[in-house]
C-alpha positions in Angstrom: -138.8 -64.3 -215.5 -139.3 -68.4 -215.6 -136.8 -70.7 -215.3 -135.3 -74.4 -216.1 -133.1 -75.3 -212.9 -130.3 -78.2 -214.5 -128.8 -80.4 -212.8 -125.8 -81.8 -214.7 -124.3 -85.0 -213.4 -120.2 -86.2 -213.3 -119.5 -84.4 -216.5 -115.9 -84.8 -215.7 -116.4 -89.0 -216.2 -119.7 -89.3 -218.7 -118.8 -87.4 -221.6 -118.9 -89.0 -224.1 -119.7 -87.9 -228.4 -120.6 -84.9 -227.5 -123.1 -85.6 -225.1 -122.3 -82.2 -223.2 -123.3 -80.7 -226.1 -127.1 -81.9 -224.5 -127.0 -79.0 -221.8 -126.0 -76.4 -224.5 -128.7 -77.3 -226.7 -130.9 -77.3 -223.9 -129.6 -74.0 -222.2 -129.8 -72.1 -225.8 -133.2 -72.9 -226.9 -134.5 -72.4 -223.2 -132.8 -68.4 -223.5 -133.7 -68.2 -226.8 -138.1 -67.9 -225.7 -137.3 -65.8 -222.8 -136.5 -68.3 -219.8 -133.4 -69.2 -217.8 -131.4 -72.2 -217.7 -130.0 -72.4 -214.2 -127.0 -75.3 -214.8 -125.4 -77.1 -212.0 -122.8 -79.6 -212.3 -122.7 -82.3 -209.8 -118.8 -84.8 -209.6 -117.5 -86.9 -206.7 -116.2 -84.8 -204.0 -119.1 -82.2 -203.9 -122.1 -81.1 -202.4 -124.6 -83.5 -202.0 -127.5 -82.8 -204.8 -131.0 -82.0 -203.6 -132.3 -83.8 -206.7 -136.2 -83.2 -206.0 -134.9 -79.5 -205.9 -133.8 -79.5 -209.7 -136.7 -79.1 -213.5 -134.4 -81.6 -215.4 -131.7 -84.4 -214.4 -128.9 -84.8 -217.0 -125.9 -87.8 -217.3 -124.2 -88.5 -220.4 -122.0 -91.6 -221.0 -119.7 -93.8 -219.9 -117.0 -96.9 -220.5 -117.5 -99.7 -218.1 -114.4 -98.3 -216.4 -115.9 -94.8 -215.6 -119.2 -96.8 -215.0 -117.7 -98.7 -211.7 -115.5 -95.1 -210.7 -118.7 -93.3 -210.6 -121.4 -96.4 -209.0 -120.3 -96.1 -205.9 -120.9 -92.5 -205.3 -124.5 -92.7 -207.3 -125.8 -95.3 -205.3 -125.5 -92.8 -201.8 -128.2 -91.2 -203.3 -130.6 -93.9 -204.8 -134.0 -92.4 -202.1 -132.9 -88.8 -202.9 -133.4 -90.2 -207.1 -135.7 -92.1 -206.9 -137.8 -89.5 -204.7 -137.1 -87.1 -207.9 -137.7 -89.4 -210.4 -141.3 -90.1 -209.0 -141.7 -87.2 -208.2 -142.1 -85.8 -211.8 -138.2 -84.4 -212.1 -137.2 -84.9 -215.7 -134.0 -87.0 -216.4 -132.4 -87.6 -219.7 -129.8 -90.2 -219.5 -128.0 -91.1 -222.2 -126.0 -94.9 -222.9 -123.9 -95.1 -219.8 -125.9 -93.3 -217.3 -128.8 -95.0 -218.7 -127.1 -98.8 -217.2 -126.7 -97.3 -214.0 -130.4 -96.3 -213.8 -131.7 -100.7 -214.0 -130.6 -103.2 -211.5 -127.2 -104.1 -212.4 -124.0 -103.9 -215.3 -122.3 -107.6 -215.5 -119.1 -106.2 -217.6 -117.2 -108.5 -220.2 -114.9 -110.4 -218.0 -118.5 -110.9 -215.5 -117.4 -108.7 -212.9 -121.0 -106.9 -211.7 -121.9 -103.6 -211.3 -124.5 -102.9 -208.9 -126.6 -100.1 -210.2 -129.5 -97.8 -208.5 -132.3 -100.3 -209.5 -134.8 -97.5 -210.0 -136.1 -99.8 -213.1 -135.9 -103.5 -213.5 -134.2 -103.5 -217.0 -130.4 -104.8 -216.5 -127.2 -104.7 -218.9 -124.6 -107.1 -220.1 -121.8 -106.8 -222.2 -121.4 -110.1 -224.5 -117.4 -111.2 -223.9 -116.4 -110.2 -227.2 -115.2 -106.9 -227.0 -114.5 -106.3 -230.6 -118.5 -107.0 -231.1 -120.1 -103.8 -230.7 -123.7 -102.1 -231.2 -122.3 -99.1 -233.6 -123.5 -97.0 -235.6 -125.9 -94.3 -237.0 -129.5 -95.0 -235.5 -133.3 -93.9 -236.3 -136.1 -94.5 -233.9 -139.8 -93.4 -234.8 -140.7 -91.8 -231.0 -144.4 -91.4 -229.7 -144.6 -88.2 -227.7 -148.0 -86.7 -226.6 -149.5 -88.6 -229.2 -147.0 -87.5 -231.6 -144.9 -89.9 -234.4 -141.4 -88.3 -235.2 -138.2 -89.6 -235.8 -135.1 -89.5 -233.6 -131.5 -89.7 -234.9 -129.1 -90.1 -233.6 -125.6 -93.0 -233.0 -125.3 -95.7 -230.7 -121.7 -97.3 -229.7 -122.3 -99.7 -226.7 -121.5 -103.6 -225.8 -123.9 -103.8 -223.1 -127.2 -105.7 -224.1 -129.5 -104.6 -222.5 -132.8 -106.4 -221.1 -136.4 -106.6 -219.2 -137.1 -102.9 -221.4 -141.2 -102.8 -220.2 -141.7 -99.0 -221.9 -139.0 -98.5 -224.6 -137.7 -94.9 -226.1 -138.7 -95.5 -229.7 -139.4 -98.6 -232.5 -135.9 -99.0 -234.2 -136.6 -98.2 -237.9 -132.1 -98.4 -238.8 -129.4 -99.6 -236.0 -129.5 -102.0 -233.7 -131.3 -100.9 -230.1 -131.0 -102.4 -227.1 -129.6 -105.1 -227.9 -127.6 -106.7 -231.5 -130.8 -106.5 -234.5 -133.2 -105.0 -231.8 -136.4 -103.8 -232.7 -136.7 -101.3 -229.4 -134.1 -99.0 -228.1 -134.3 -97.5 -224.6 -136.8 -96.5 -222.2 -139.7 -93.8 -221.8 -141.7 -92.9 -219.9 -143.8 -89.5 -219.5 -140.5 -87.7 -217.5 -137.4 -90.4 -218.3 -135.4 -91.0 -221.6 -132.7 -93.1 -221.1 -131.4 -93.7 -224.1 -128.4 -95.5 -225.9 -128.1 -92.2 -228.3 -125.1 -89.9 -228.3 -123.9 -87.7 -231.3 -125.1 -84.8 -228.9 -129.2 -86.5 -228.7 -130.0 -83.2 -228.5 -129.3 -80.9 -231.3 -130.2 -83.7 -234.3 -133.6 -83.9 -232.9 -134.7 -79.7 -231.8 -138.5 -81.8 -231.1 -137.0 -84.1 -228.7 -135.4 -80.8 -226.6 -138.7 -78.5 -226.9 -140.6 -81.5 -225.4 -137.7 -81.8 -222.6 -138.2 -78.1 -221.9 -142.0 -78.0 -222.0 -142.0 -80.8 -219.9 -139.9 -78.8 -217.5 -141.6 -75.5 -217.7 -145.3 -77.3 -217.2 -144.4 -78.9 -214.2 -142.9 -76.2 -212.7 -145.7 -74.2 -213.0 -148.5 -75.8 -213.3 -149.1 -73.9 -216.4 -149.7 -75.0 -220.4 -146.7 -74.2 -222.0 -146.6 -73.3 -225.9 -143.0 -72.4 -226.5 -142.1 -69.8 -229.4 -141.0 -71.1 -232.6 -137.6 -71.2 -233.7 -136.0 -70.8 -236.5 -134.3 -74.8 -237.0 -135.0 -74.3 -241.0 -130.8 -75.2 -241.2 -131.9 -78.6 -239.1 -134.7 -79.7 -240.7 -132.8 -79.8 -243.8 -130.1 -81.8 -241.9 -132.6 -83.9 -240.9 -133.8 -84.7 -244.2 -130.8 -85.8 -245.7 -129.6 -87.9 -242.6 -133.5 -89.2 -242.5 -133.0 -90.1 -246.3 -129.5 -91.4 -245.9 -130.2 -94.1 -243.2 -133.5 -95.0 -244.4 -132.5 -95.4 -248.1 -130.0 -97.9 -247.6 -132.3 -100.7 -246.1 
């Protein structure tokens, strides 16, 4: 039986707005196709993981306090993580985890949280704690030369700069910064985004893109995923898109 091995990072620390739901959706859509989903968890104090031994690494969102707590622990694995990224392991990074893979995070008080420096972007919080990029958001994303709309929920005070390859174009909402035209960071095997919700429950096509990538890399063959009944999800998406995009 083909399998996908998933590493869930810091589930006890990085878990805002239902981010754990992404793991649940992945497991469901993997197993409905007859594949096996192996899900391991890692948090501070656990045995050191070998990131390159996984097909997918997932980390969710957290506030400034959570990021400062785990930053020191995560940086211990910088070279291990970089090797995994370069080898094609898929990384799905939400909000706080997105920020931690950049150069640094500068907090409201001016404190610098060192980050992994895997990618060249960086994040700085604005001085006004009450001013945040918050609310529903819709992106236009290109996956395998196909444009799709991705729906999520953003809530971040941090403003992320120097994004070379954004995840998507903002159709509704803010993005990496207030009223930005782009959101997130993307490369073939990395999606880093501010979209909570959880992201994958609202966007089954995005979930399947990740599953397909993991299987094809692991087994070195073209994978055609069995269609699932997404009629309920499609109906929900149509209503949300109609509501959000017609507000403008």
